N, C-alpha and C positions, 0 to 999 in steps of 0.2 A: 673608061677614063685615059685620058691619050695621053701622052707619055708626054708636053706640059703639065698639067696638074697632076697629076705621082712626080714626077719631082718637087713641086711645089708639097706636095700632101708630108714626104717625108724630110722637103727641108723646116716644116713647122713642124711636123714629130721633135724635128735631133735639137733645133730652137728650146720647144718648152722642155724635155729634154734637159736642154742646157742651161735653159733656167735656172730650173727648177738648183741643180747643178749646183750657177754658184749664186744666189741669191737666199740668203737667208734678211732674218725681224728680228731686234736688235729687244726682248722689253726693257722699260722700263725700269725693272728687279734686281736684272743680270748687264753683267759684263766680258765680256767675249772674247777667247785667244783665239788666232788662228795661225794655227798650226800647217805649217806647210812637210812635211815626212815627218812628221810628230816634231821638227824643230820651229818655235813662238816665229810671227812673222810680223804680229800687227796685232792692237791694244784696243778692240770695241768699247766705249763706256755709253757711245750714245745707242738714249733707241731709238727704235724704224729702222725703214727700209736699208743693210747695204748688200757691197755682190764679194766676192772671190777669184779664186781657182780652180776650177770645179777638179784639181790635183789637191787641193788647201779642202784640209774638213776645220770648225771648230767646239772648241770646248767653256763653257758660260762658268762657270763663279753667281757664287748669289749675290748682287752692292747693300746688303740689305743688313742691317743694326741683326745682328745673328748670335745668342746666349746658349751657353755651354755652359750645364745643369753638373757640376765635377762628382767622384765617390765621394765618403767622408776621407779627410786626409788626417796620418797620425803625426802633433808637432808636440819638439818633446818643450818646454819650456825653458824660461833664462834659470830655472832657479831646479830645471831636472823637475818636471810634471808632466806630464799625458793628457796631452787631451784630443781630442778626433773632428777637426773641426770642415763644416760641408758648407763651399764658401760658390757661385757659383760668376760668372762671366760674361759681359756683353759684350762683343766686338764688330769688327768686320770684317772686311779683306778690303786693301789701299789698293796691293801691283797683283794684280796675277801674277803677273808675266813671276813674278819672286813663289809667287803662292808653288802657279806653273813646277819653276830648275825645281826649288828644291820637294817638297810630299807630293807633284803631280797628280794630285785633287781634294777636293778639299777639305773631306771625308781626313784623310793624310793631312791636314798643315793642319785641325780641327788638334788633331788630335798631343800633335809638337803643340801645342797652347798646349795643353790644360797642363800637361808636362812644363813648361814652363812658372805658369801660375801657381802649382800643388808645389816647386821649389822655391819662388819667391815669398807664401803664405810661411812657412816652413824659416827660412831665411829672418821674416820679420818678429814671425810673432813671439822668435827664439831672440830675442831679445828681448825681452821683454817676463814679466813675473807672471807665475795665472791667477794672480790676483788680480793683477792693472787692467791685467787683459777681460775675465768674469768683469767689474765695476769701471772701465773705464779712466784712470787713476784719477788722481787728484779735482778734476775740472772736470771730469767726467764726459767728455770728449777724445782721447784715447783710441776708441776705439774710428773714429772717425778717416783719424790722421793715420788706425793703422792702415786702413783701407789706400788709403789712397797713396800709399808709401810705397804696397805690392800694385798698386795699375801705376805708378805712375816706374817702377825698376819693370816690372812682364810688359809692358808698354814697350819700353828702353829696347831689348831685347827678343821678341818676337819683329822686330823693324827688319828686322831680318829675314822674314818669314815669309815676310810682302801684304801682314795685320797689325790691327790697328786695337789694342785693348783703349775702350772707353772708360769702361766702369766693372768694379768688385766687390760682391759682396757676398761679408760674409756670416747666412741664415745661424747661422748656429754654432755649439762649443760644448760639445757635451767629457764626457770624463769615461775612456770610455768602458765597455765592457765591468769590472772582472773587480774598477777603480764603484764608479756608479755601485753593485754591490750593499760591493761592503761600504759606503759615505750611506745611505740606504738601508742600509743596517741598523748607523752608528746616530741615522735620526731616531732614526727605531725606538733606538734604544733609550736615546733621550728626553722622546716621544713619551715612551711607558714610564719614568722612574719622573716627568714633570704630573701623567696624569697620578700618583701613587703620592702627588705632593700633594697637590690638588683634596683628592679622598678623603689623603688620612688628616688635611686643612680639613677637611669639610664633615669627617666623623667626630675629631676633635671641638667643634663648631658646636654637631650635633649632640651630642655630647653634652658642653654646657648652656647647651636649649634644653633639653629635656631633667637637668641638672633643676634649673632656675623656677620650671613648670614643675616641675615635684616639688620646688621648697615653698610655691605659692600659694598650689592647693595643698601642701598641707598648712601649711599658714589663713588662708583662711576657709579649708575647716577650720583650726582651733579656733579661728576669727566666729565660725559660724556658731562651733559650741561651746564658746564658752555669752556669748549669745545668747544661744538659745537657752543653759539655764538659768541662765540673769531670770532669763521668760518663767518660767518653772520656778523656778525662786518665789521672784512677782505671780504667780496665778495660785500657788498651790498657800502663797502667804493667805493674798485676797478671798483664799477657796478656801484657807482655815479660818479664819477672822471671818464667811460667812457662812458658820457649819457652826463658831465657840460663839455667836449672834444670835441665832436660830436656837442654838442647844437656853439658851439662854433664855429664850422667852417658851418656850416648853418643852421639856429634856425627853417631860416619862413623849410623844409624839416624836420628838427631836430619833427616842429610842426604836423603838416602833418602828416607824420608814428607814431605818439603820436594819430590824431584826429581816422587815415584809425584804431588804435590800439581799441580805448574806440565802432568805427562803428561794431566795429566786436562784440566786449563783450556783444554789451544790446540791435543792432538785432539781429535780429534773425527770420525766419524761419517764419510767419504769427502772428512777435512781431507789436505790436498797437502803440504809441507814442502819443504824444500829446504835441510836443514842441512849441507855437512860429516863425516863417519863420524868423525872424529876426533875432533867438538865434544865441549865437557865435558856437555852436552847431554844427552850417549847415555853417559856414562859409567860406569856402577850396568850398561849392557847390555852392556857389552865385562867383566866382571868376575864375568859371570855366563855365561861361557861355558867 
């Protein structure tokens, strides 16, 4: 290789490394802070290919809408009740230069932002009672007003951090675990009391139903017995009339058939009777000889 070609190759190699050290690409989801020996020199928010000096470096920050889900925050309400508030925040980086000056990194400024929001949650909710927070106020829109107030106050304070808070939402507000257990026990006792009332009312109604059914049963049985006695009386009267009529037509035959009926009922196979031969019981046998 000739000296000219060697020089050209060295030049191209140096140009390649120089271009790699000077050029950088900004994604449309990012914004870049250009630093020179740790000092901010420029803020680049436009996506595309950009250039810097080789001794300069870049710090990348997100320009999208971000979300932070903080740990539950204990709040003391106006009526001195303690509640655990779980909220999340939607925010974005408005000024990367301020973010770098205040916290250096995106994670560091997010932590400071969460502290600000947590303080505003305690501040705003602490001006209202637990009943107002849970019920939503007389017009049922208090919770919306509270979240807007928290967002506006927190946004005003984090402007100095280079941030913008877009929204603050309360996911849930619970009593602390020790208070929740006491509330659950009271609820359980109340439900047990109501259940006992229902059971006692049911038992009382069951007794009334059973008493009514027993009364109806006795009335039905008494009425049936009455009807049966009446029918039996009529039947006995008719039977007696039939017997009387038959007896009047042929008294001897009636006496004979009655005796045969008596013999049939009293004398069985293998039966023994100890009775006088001249008894009236066998008088028809005597007449038959």
